[in-house]
KEKE-3310 file (N, C-alpha, C; in steps of 0.2 Angstrom, whole numbers, plus 5000, padded with zeros to 4 digits):
npx = (4847:4855:4855:4842:4841:4850:4843:4832:4839:4844:4833:4823:4828:4830:4837:4852:4850:4836:4833:4839:4832:4819:4820:4825:4838:4854:4863:4877:4881:4880:4892:4901:4914:4919:4934:4945:4954:4972:4978:4990:5001:4998:4993:5005:5012:5005:5007:5021:5021:5014:5022:5033:5028:5021:5010:5001:4985:4971:4967:4978:4987:4980:4980:4994:4996:4989:4997:5008:5003:4993:4977:4967:4950:4943:4935:4939:4952:4951:4944:4955:4964:4958:4957:4971:4973:4977:4972:4972:4976:4977:4968:4963:4956:4939:4936:4928:4915:4909:4917:4927:4929:4934:4943:4939:4948:4961:4960:4971:4983:4995:5012:5023:5016:5010:5017:5018:5024:5030:5034:5039:5040:5051:5060:5077:5084:5090:5084:5086:5081:5073:5070:5060:5059:5046:5041:5029:5022:5007:4999:5003:5006:5019:5034:5047:5058:5064:5070:5081:5086:5092:5090:5082:5082:5076:5086:5090:5078:5078:5090:5087:5077:5084:5093:5085:5081:5094:5099:5089:5081:5069:5056:5043:5027:5020:5020:5013:5012:5013:5012:5024:5040:5051:5046:5042:5053:5066:5075:5069:5059:5066:5072:5060:5056:5066:5065:5053:5042:5027:5022:5011:5002:4994:4979:4981:4979:4972:4975:4969:4969:4981:4980:4985:4999:4997:4990:5000:5010:5004:5004:5018:5021:5014:5019:5033:5040:5034:5036:5050:5066:5078:5095:5104:5108:5112:5108:5094:5093:5096:5086:5074:5075:5075:5062:5055:5059:5052:5039:5037:5039:5033:5022:5005:4992:4977:4969:4975:4970:4975:4988:5006:5014:5024:5020:5008:5012:5019:5008:4999:5004:5011:5027:5042:5059:5064:5054:5049:5053:5068:5072:5083)
npy = (5177:5189:5191:5194:5206:5214:5215:5223:5235:5238:5237:5245:5256:5257:5261:5253:5249:5249:5239:5228:5227:5224:5211:5205:5203:5203:5218:5217:5207:5211:5218:5208:5199:5183:5175:5166:5151:5149:5138:5134:5128:5115:5110:5110:5101:5089:5087:5085:5072:5064:5065:5057:5045:5037:5028:5030:5034:5045:5041:5035:5046:5055:5049:5049:5063:5066:5059:5067:5078:5087:5095:5096:5094:5079:5081:5093:5091:5081:5089:5098:5089:5084:5096:5099:5089:5076:5064:5046:5039:5027:5013:4997:4984:4978:4962:4947:4944:4932:4922:4923:4914:4910:4901:4898:4908:4903:4905:4916:4920:4925:4931:4923:4911:4908:4909:4916:4912:4917:4920:4934:4941:4952:4964:4971:4987:4985:4975:4962:4948:4948:4941:4939:4933:4933:4935:4934:4937:4931:4935:4948:4955:4958:4959:4949:4946:4950:4941:4944:4940:4932:4920:4910:4896:4880:4878:4891:4897:4889:4894:4907:4906:4899:4909:4919:4912:4910:4923:4931:4923:4918:4907:4900:4891:4886:4887:4894:4890:4889:4877:4877:4873:4876:4876:4863:4856:4845:4850:4860:4853:4845:4854:4860:4848:4846:4857:4857:4862:4865:4863:4871:4868:4876:4874:4868:4880:4889:4903:4911:4904:4907:4920:4931:4933:4936:4948:4956:4955:4962:4975:4977:4976:4987:4998:4998:4989:4994:5007:5010:5011:4999:4998:4989:4972:4973:4986:4984:4976:4985:4995:4988:4983:4995:4999:4988:4990:5002:4998:4989:4998:5011:5012:5013:5001:4995:4984:4982:4992:5004:5005:5002:4987:4984:4992:4986:4974:4978:4983:4973:4960:4949:4945:4936:4941:4945:4947:4959:4965:4971:4982:4990)
npz = (5010:5009:4996:4993:4999:4992:4980:4983:4986:4973:4964:4970:4976:4989:5006:5013:5026:5027:5018:5024:5036:5031:5025:5036:5039:5046:5048:5049:5042:5029:5025:5027:5020:5015:5019:5010:5015:5015:5005:4999:5005:5009:4997:4990:4997:4995:4982:4982:4989:4980:4969:4973:4977:4966:4964:4974:4980:4983:4996:5003:5003:5010:5023:5026:5026:5038:5047:5047:5054:5049:5050:5042:5035:5028:5017:5012:5009:4999:4989:4986:4982:4970:4963:4960:4951:4954:4953:4951:4936:4930:4930:4936:4927:4931:4938:4934:4945:4948:4944:4953:4964:4980:4992:5009:5021:5032:5050:5057:5070:5074:5070:5059:5058:5046:5030:5013:4997:4981:4963:4954:4938:4928:4919:4915:4911:4899:4893:4898:4907:4923:4939:4953:4970:4980:4997:5010:5026:5031:5041:5047:5035:5033:5024:5024:5015:4998:4986:4973:4956:4941:4936:4946:4956:4965:4974:4977:4983:4995:5000:5003:5013:5022:5026:5032:5043:5049:5051:5056:5064:5059:5056:5048:5052:5042:5024:5010:4994:4975:4962:4956:4948:4956:4969:4971:4972:4977:4985:4992:4998:5007:5015:5021:5028:5037:5045:5050:5044:5035:5019:5009:4996:4982:4973:4956:4943:4951:4957:4967:4978:4985:4990:4997:4993:4980:4981:4987:4977:4967:4972:4973:4959:4954:4962:4962:4952:4939:4939:4941:4933:4930:4930:4931:4938:4951:4953:4953:4964:4975:4973:4974:4987:4994:4992:4998:5012:5013:5012:5023:5034:5031:5022:5023:5026:5021:5026:5038:5047:5042:5047:5046:5041:5051:5061:5064:5069:5081:5089:5090:5091:5102:5102:5097:5100:5087:5077:5071:5056:5050:5059:5061)
capx = (4845:4859:4853:4835:4842:4853:4838:4828:4843:4845:4827:4818:4832:4830:4844:4854:4847:4829:4833:4841:4827:4813:4821:4827:4845:4858:4867:4884:4882:4880:4898:4906:4917:4923:4941:4947:4960:4977:4979:4996:5006:4995:4994:5012:5014:5002:5011:5027:5020:5012:5028:5038:5024:5016:5004:4997:4979:4970:4966:4984:4990:4977:4983:5001:4995:4987:5003:5012:5000:4988:4971:4961:4945:4943:4931:4943:4958:4949:4943:4961:4967:4955:4959:4978:4974:4982:4968:4976:4972:4977:4963:4963:4949:4936:4936:4921:4915:4906:4923:4932:4928:4940:4943:4939:4955:4962:4961:4978:4983:5002:5017:5027:5011:5009:5019:5016:5029:5029:5039:5037:5045:5052:5066:5081:5084:5093:5079:5088:5076:5074:5065:5060:5055:5043:5039:5025:5018:5000:4995:5005:5008:5026:5038:5054:5063:5063:5076:5081:5091:5090:5088:5081:5080:5074:5091:5090:5073:5081:5096:5084:5074:5089:5096:5080:5082:5100:5100:5083:5077:5062:5054:5036:5025:5017:5021:5008:5015:5010:5015:5030:5046:5056:5043:5041:5060:5068:5079:5064:5055:5070:5073:5054:5055:5071:5063:5046:5038:5022:5022:5004:5002:4988:4977:4983:4975:4968:4979:4966:4971:4986:4977:4989:5004:4994:4989:5007:5013:5000:5007:5025:5022:5012:5023:5040:5042:5031:5038:5057:5070:5083:5100:5108:5105:5114:5104:5088:5093:5096:5080:5069:5076:5073:5055:5053:5059:5046:5033:5036:5040:5030:5016:4999:4989:4970:4967:4978:4968:4979:4994:5011:5015:5028:5016:5003:5016:5020:5002:4994:5006:5016:5031:5048:5063:5066:5049:5048:5058:5072:5072:5089)
capy = (5184:5195:5192:5198:5213:5217:5216:5229:5241:5239:5238:5249:5261:5258:5261:5246:5248:5247:5233:5222:5227:5221:5204:5202:5201:5207:5222:5216:5202:5215:5220:5203:5195:5177:5174:5159:5149:5148:5131:5133:5124:5108:5108:5109:5094:5084:5087:5081:5065:5061:5064:5052:5039:5038:5024:5032:5037:5050:5038:5035:5053:5058:5046:5052:5070:5065:5057:5073:5083:5091:5094:5098:5088:5074:5083:5099:5088:5078:5094:5101:5084:5084:5102:5098:5084:5071:5057:5041:5038:5020:5009:4990:4981:4974:4955:4944:4942:4925:4918:4924:4910:4909:4897:4901:4909:4900:4910:4917:4924:4927:4931:4916:4906:4906:4913:4915:4914:4917:4923:4939:4942:4958:4965:4976:4992:4983:4969:4956:4946:4949:4937:4940:4928:4937:4932:4938:4934:4932:4938:4955:4957:4960:4956:4948:4947:4949:4939:4946:4937:4932:4913:4907:4889:4878:4879:4898:4897:4887:4899:4913:4904:4898:4916:4922:4908:4911:4930:4934:4918:4917:4900:4899:4885:4884:4891:4893:4891:4886:4871:4879:4868:4878:4874:4856:4853:4840:4854:4864:4848:4843:4860:4860:4843:4847:4863:4855:4867:4862:4866:4871:4869:4878:4869:4870:4885:4893:4908:4914:4900:4910:4927:4936:4935:4939:4955:4959:4956:4968:4982:4977:4978:4994:5004:4997:4987:4997:5014:5011:5008:4995:4998:4983:4968:4976:4992:4982:4974:4990:4999:4984:4982:5001:4998:4983:4994:5007:4994:4987:5003:5017:5011:5011:4995:4996:4978:4983:4998:5009:5004:4999:4980:4984:4995:4981:4969:4981:4985:4968:4954:4947:4942:4935:4947:4947:4946:4965:4965:4977:4987:4994)
capz = (5013:5007:4989:4993:5001:4986:4975:4986:4985:4966:4961:4973:4978:4997:5009:5015:5033:5026:5015:5029:5040:5028:5024:5043:5038:5050:5044:5049:5036:5022:5024:5028:5015:5017:5017:5009:5018:5011:5004:4995:5008:5009:4990:4988:5001:4991:4975:4984:4990:4974:4964:4975:4977:4960:4964:4980:4978:4988:5003:5007:5004:5016:5029:5027:5029:5045:5051:5048:5058:5046:5053:5037:5035:5023:5011:5010:5006:4993:4984:4984:4978:4963:4959:4958:4946:4956:4953:4948:4929:4928:4934:4934:4925:4935:4937:4934:4952:4948:4943:4958:4969:4984:4998:5016:5023:5039:5055:5059:5076:5075:5065:5057:5058:5039:5025:5006:4992:4974:4959:4949:4932:4925:4915:4916:4906:4893:4891:4901:4912:4930:4943:4960:4974:4985:5003:5014:5031:5029:5046:5048:5029:5033:5019:5026:5010:4991:4982:4966:4952:4934:4936:4952:4957:4971:4979:4979:4988:5001:5003:5005:5019:5027:5028:5036:5049:5053:5053:5059:5068:5057:5053:5048:5053:5036:5018:5005:4987:4970:4960:4952:4949:4962:4975:4972:4971:4982:4990:4997:5002:5012:5020:5025:5033:5042:5049:5053:5040:5031:5012:5008:4989:4979:4967:4949:4940:4956:4960:4973:4984:4988:4989:5001:4989:4974:4982:4988:4970:4963:4974:4971:4952:4953:4965:4961:4945:4934:4940:4942:4929:4933:4925:4931:4943:4957:4954:4954:4971:4979:4973:4977:4994:4997:4992:5003:5018:5014:5012:5030:5039:5030:5018:5026:5023:5023:5030:5045:5050:5040:5050:5042:5044:5057:5067:5066:5074:5087:5092:5090:5092:5107:5097:5099:5099:5081:5073:5067:5051:5048:5064:5061)
cpx = (4848:4857:4846:4836:4845:4848:4834:4832:4844:4838:4822:4822:4831:4837:4846:4851:4840:4829:4834:4835:4821:4814:4824:4834:4850:4863:4875:4886:4883:4888:4904:4908:4921:4930:4943:4954:4966:4979:4986:5001:5004:4995:5001:5015:5011:5005:5017:5026:5018:5017:5032:5034:5019:5010:5000:4991:4978:4970:4973:4988:4987:4979:4990:5001:4993:4993:5008:5009:4995:4981:4965:4957:4946:4940:4936:4949:4957:4948:4950:4965:4965:4957:4966:4979:4978:4978:4972:4972:4972:4972:4963:4956:4946:4935:4929:4920:4912:4912:4928:4931:4934:4939:4943:4946:4955:4962:4968:4978:4990:5006:5020:5022:5010:5012:5017:5022:5027:5034:5036:5043:5045:5058:5070:5080:5086:5089:5081:5083:5078:5068:5066:5056:5053:5040:5035:5022:5011:4996:4997:5006:5015:5030:5045:5059:5060:5069:5076:5087:5088:5087:5088:5079:5078:5079:5092:5084:5075:5086:5092:5080:5079:5093:5092:5081:5088:5101:5095:5079:5070:5061:5047:5034:5022:5019:5016:5012:5011:5014:5021:5036:5050:5053:5042:5048:5061:5072:5074:5060:5060:5071:5066:5054:5060:5069:5056:5041:5033:5022:5014:5003:4995:4986:4979:4977:4970:4973:4976:4967:4977:4985:4982:4995:5002:4993:4995:5010:5010:5003:5014:5026:5020:5016:5030:5042:5040:5033:5046:5061:5076:5089:5104:5105:5106:5109:5097:5087:5092:5089:5074:5069:5074:5065:5052:5053:5053:5040:5032:5036:5035:5023:5010:4995:4981:4967:4970:4976:4972:4986:4999:5011:5019:5024:5011:5006:5017:5014:4998:4997:5011:5021:5038:5053:5064:5061:5047:5054:5062:5071:5078:5089)
cpy = (5190:5196:5196:5205:5217:5219:5222:5235:5243:5241:5244:5255:5263:5258:5254:5244:5246:5241:5227:5221:5223:5213:5201:5199:5206:5211:5221:5211:5205:5216:5214:5200:5189:5177:5167:5157:5148:5141:5129:5128:5117:5106:5106:5102:5088:5082:5083:5074:5061:5060:5058:5045:5039:5034:5025:5036:5042:5047:5038:5041:5056:5055:5049:5059:5070:5063:5063:5079:5088:5089:5095:5092:5084:5077:5089:5096:5085:5083:5097:5095:5083:5090:5102:5093:5078:5064:5052:5039:5031:5016:5001:4988:4977:4967:4953:4941:4934:4920:4919:4920:4909:4905:4901:4902:4906:4906:4910:4921:4927:4927:4924:4910:4903:4911:4911:4916:4913:4920:4928:4940:4949:4959:4971:4981:4990:4977:4963:4954:4947:4944:4938:4935:4933:4933:4936:4934:4936:4935:4946:4958:4960:4956:4955:4948:4946:4947:4940:4943:4936:4924:4910:4900:4887:4879:4887:4900:4895:4891:4905:4912:4903:4904:4919:4918:4909:4918:4933:4929:4917:4911:4900:4892:4882:4889:4889:4895:4888:4880:4872:4874:4870:4876:4867:4852:4849:4845:4858:4859:4846:4848:4860:4854:4844:4852:4862:4861:4864:4866:4865:4873:4871:4874:4872:4874:4889:4897:4911:4910:4903:4918:4932:4938:4938:4946:4959:4960:4961:4974:4982:4979:4985:4999:5003:4995:4991:5005:5016:5008:5005:4995:4992:4978:4970:4982:4990:4979:4979:4994:4995:4983:4989:5001:4994:4986:4999:5003:4992:4993:5009:5016:5009:5006:4995:4990:4978:4989:5004:5010:5001:4992:4980:4987:4990:4976:4972:4982:4979:4961:4953:4943:4941:4941:4950:4947:4953:4965:4972:4983:4992:4999)
cpz = (5010:5000:4988:4995:4996:4981:4977:4985:4978:4963:4963:4976:4985:5000:5011:5022:5032:5023:5019:5034:5037:5027:5031:5042:5042:5046:5043:5043:5029:5020:5025:5021:5017:5015:5016:5012:5013:5011:5000:4998:5007:5002:4988:4991:4997:4985:4977:4985:4984:4969:4966:4975:4972:4961:4970:4978:4984:4995:5007:5008:5010:5023:5031:5029:5036:5050:5052:5052:5055:5048:5048:5036:5028:5016:5008:5006:5000:4988:4982:4980:4971:4959:4957:4953:4948:4956:4949:4941:4927:4933:4932:4932:4930:4934:4937:4941:4952:4947:4948:4965:4973:4990:5004:5018:5030:5044:5057:5065:5078:5069:5064:5058:5051:5034:5018:5002:4985:4970:4955:4944:4930:4921:4917:4911:4899:4890:4894:4906:4919:4934:4950:4964:4980:4991:5008:5020:5031:5035:5047:5041:5028:5027:5021:5021:5003:4988:4975:4962:4945:4933:4943:4952:4964:4976:4981:4984:4995:5004:5006:5012:5024:5030:5033:5043:5053:5055:5057:5064:5066:5053:5053:5050:5046:5030:5013:4998:4982:4968:4955:4953:4955:4969:4976:4971:4978:4988:4995:5001:5008:5018:5025:5030:5039:5047:5052:5050:5035:5024:5010:5000:4986:4974:4960:4946:4945:4960:4966:4979:4988:4987:4992:4996:4983:4975:4983:4981:4966:4965:4973:4964:4951:4956:4964:4954:4939:4934:4940:4936:4932:4928:4925:4937:4950:4959:4956:4962:4976:4979:4976:4984:4997:4997:4997:5010:5019:5015:5020:5035:5037:5026:5022:5023:5026:5027:5037:5049:5048:5043:5045:5045:5050:5063:5069:5071:5081:5092:5094:5092:5098:5104:5100:5097:5092:5075:5069:5062:5050:5052:5064:5056)
residu = (MET:LYS:GLY:LEU:ALA:LEU:ARG:LEU:THR:ASP:ASP:TYR:ARG:VAL:SER:ILE:VAL:ARG:ALA:CYS:SER:VAL:VAL:ARG:PHE:HIS:ARG:SER:GLY:TRP:TYR:TYR:CYS:SER:LYS:ALA:ARG:ASP:SER:SER:VAL:ILE:ARG:LYS:ARG:MET:GLN:GLU:ILE:ALA:GLN:VAL:ARG:ILE:GLN:TYR:GLY:PHE:ARG:ARG:ILE:PHE:ILE:LEU:LEU:ARG:ARG:GLU:GLY:TRP:LYS:ASP:LYS:HIS:LYS:ARG:VAL:HIS:ARG:LEU:TYR:LYS:GLU:GLU:GLY:LEU:ASN:LEU:ARG:THR:LYS:ARG:PRO:ARG:ARG:ASN:LYS:ALA:ALA:ALA:HIS:ARG:LEU:GLU:ARG:PRO:GLU:LEU:SER:SER:ASN:GLN:GLU:CYS:TRP:SER:MET:ASP:PHE:VAL:ALA:ASP:GLN:LEU:PHE:ASP:GLY:ARG:LYS:LEU:ARG:CYS:LEU:THR:ILE:VAL:ASP:ASN:TYR:SER:ARG:GLN:CYS:PRO:ASP:ILE:LEU:VAL:GLY:GLN:SER:LEU:LYS:GLY:GLU:ASP:VAL:VAL:ALA:ALA:LEU:GLU:LYS:LEU:LYS:GLN:GLU:ASN:ASN:LEU:VAL:PRO:GLN:ARG:ILE:GLN:VAL:ASP:ASN:GLY:SER:GLU:PHE:ILE:SER:ARG:ALA:LEU:ASP:LYS:TRP:ALA:TYR:ASP:ASN:LYS:VAL:ILE:LEU:ASP:PHE:SER:ARG:PRO:GLY:LYS:PRO:THR:ASP:ASN:ALA:PHE:ILE:GLU:SER:PHE:ASN:GLY:SER:PHE:ARG:ASP:GLU:CYS:LEU:ASN:THR:ILE:TRP:PHE:LEU:SER:LEU:GLU:ASP:ALA:ARG:GLU:LYS:ILE:GLU:ALA:TRP:ARG:GLN:GLU:TYR:ASN:HIS:PHE:ARG:PRO:HIS:SER:SER:LEU:GLY:ASP:LYS:THR:PRO:ASN:GLU:TRP:VAL:GLU:HIS:ASN:ILE:VAL:LYS:PRO:GLU:SER:SER:THR:PHE:ASP:GLN:ALA)
# end
């Protein structure tokens, strides 16, 4: 309407009052100028989050802003996010859906009912090999431990599980693993038998049988291994432990209703005293 009134005043030299009357446009709107909201503070905060958490996309950044008390709507924050050029540029290639056959997942109802374990390989700054044993609770997605070393064997796997048992009173009913030599070792078989733990081996060539740990390892590699330099083995242990703490306490998880693994345990599980990892 204001545009029509402008044409009348420009083309026909009529007064503003007359032009507004003809097009039925309220005269107060003629003098109104919209005032853009100052977005500098939220833009700066998004930049700060993106710089620290390189692999967090818009969705997780928006969740973190909500946690901090920001009330801006989803569309506005997304517009500012794009204007700041924060879109993640690295995208994983799409997998062939026809080849992604996956077994039906068992129904889980509590922590320590089923864990998954796997190994992830990387290297230090000087090229020396690095190996990590990752452990995840399939129900809560909590990560009770990541064992970091250069040559990990079946005895090291047993030592990690025994440490969780002795220090945190954590023993799962079942552990999903692949057929790697460390997991089919006599040492792990004996520990599982002594502690009444079932070792659930995946089928050869079927990593999707152990989908929970595969998903975790993808996040671990994207958010930690691919973004951080490790100067030494001790440096790697410290930085990986810091990431594990953040994963359990801070990182929102879409399959948990955007809660962190520890928040999910607190809200959904009647648990023994020590089942929320790293409360200290």
